[in-house]
N, C-alpha and C positions, 0 to 999 in steps of 0.2 A: 216703217211708219211709226211715229212716236205716239205712244198711248199714255193717257193719264190712268193711274191706278190708285185706288183708295185702300187703306188698311184700317181695320177695326179692332179695338180692344173692348170686348163686350163685358159689361157689368150690370148688375141688377139696378144700381143707383145711377150709374153714369156709363156712357159709351164714348170711348176715345176714338177719334178719327184722324188719320194721317193721310197725306197724299204724296205722290211722287210720279215720275214718268219714266218710260222705258229708255229714253235717251241718256239721261244722267244717272238713272238707277239710284237716286238718292231720296230717301224718305224724309219728310218733315211734318211736325205736328200741324194739324189744321183746326180742329174744333173738339169740344166736349159737349155731348148731348146729355142734358140733365132732366129731361122730361119724365114725368111720373108714369104716364100710360103709353101703351104701344102706339096709339093713333098720333099722339104728339111726337113721340120719338121718330116714327117713320115720316112724319111731316117734315121735321127738321132735317133728317137724313135725305129725304127727297129733294128738299130745296138745295142742299149741297150738291147732290148728284145732277140736278138741273143746271146749276151754275158751272160746275167743272166738267161734266160729261165724261166720267171715267169709263174706260173700256172693260175693266174688271174690278172685282172686289175681293180683298183678302181678309179673312177673319181668323183671329188667334184662337187656337183650340187648346184649352188648358188640360194638363194631366198632372198627376202626382209625380214627384221626382223619379219614382221607379217606373213611370210610364202607365200606371193604372189610371183608369177613368174615374171621374167623380161627378157630383151633381152639375157643376158648371160646364163640364165637357158636353153633356147632353143639351144644356141650355144654349151653349154657343153653336152647336150644330143646328138647333131649331132656329136660332137667329139667322144663321147663314142661309137656311132654307127659305126663311121669310124674305130676306134680302133678294134672293134669286126670284122668288115668286112675285114680289111687288115691283121690282125694277127690271126684270128680264135681262140681267147681266150675269156673266159667268162669275161664280163665287168659288174660291179655293180656301181650304182650311190649312193653317200653318201652325205647327207645334209652338206654343207660346210659353213653355216652361221657362221661368225666371225672367220674363220680359220686364216685369215691374221691379224685380229684385235688383236689377243692375242700374236702376235710376236712383241717384242720390236725391233724397227728398226730405224736406223738413216736415215735421208733424202738421197735418192738416192741409198740406200742399196737394193740389190736384195734379196727378201725373198721368192721367188716362190717355191724353193725346200723345205724350211722349212714349208711353208703352205701345200705342198703336204704331208710332213711327219705328220702334224697334221691331215689331212684328212685320211691318211692311219692308223694312230694310233686310230682314232675314229672307223674305220672299225674293227680293231683288238679288241678294247674294247667292241664294240657292239656284236661281235661274239665269245667272249672268251669261252663261254660254249657250242658252237655248232661246234667247229672244232675238 
């Protein structure tokens, strides 16, 4: 059965969202949520979930290069828990070290959805033989 999967690159100012499916296992950028407060953020995310009906959600979990946790690690875990609680979908965390670093970007360019696509693609690549 083919499932739609969403990937998230969580940030304090913006949240990048990507989508893909388990048939092609190819991630593509979908949207960037720029809302200021949680209610507006989750409203926009909820609209995308209602439109695409994903079966699972993947959230990038940042670490320092040496694998140590930092402030954003905990924030991303909390965001993942909130997604699960609000939308009752399975949520999985994926190590996102260097996801934004591999994207060539010009100053001021918003790359959050592309970073989300890299996170989601990593999930697909890691689970290629288990789906």
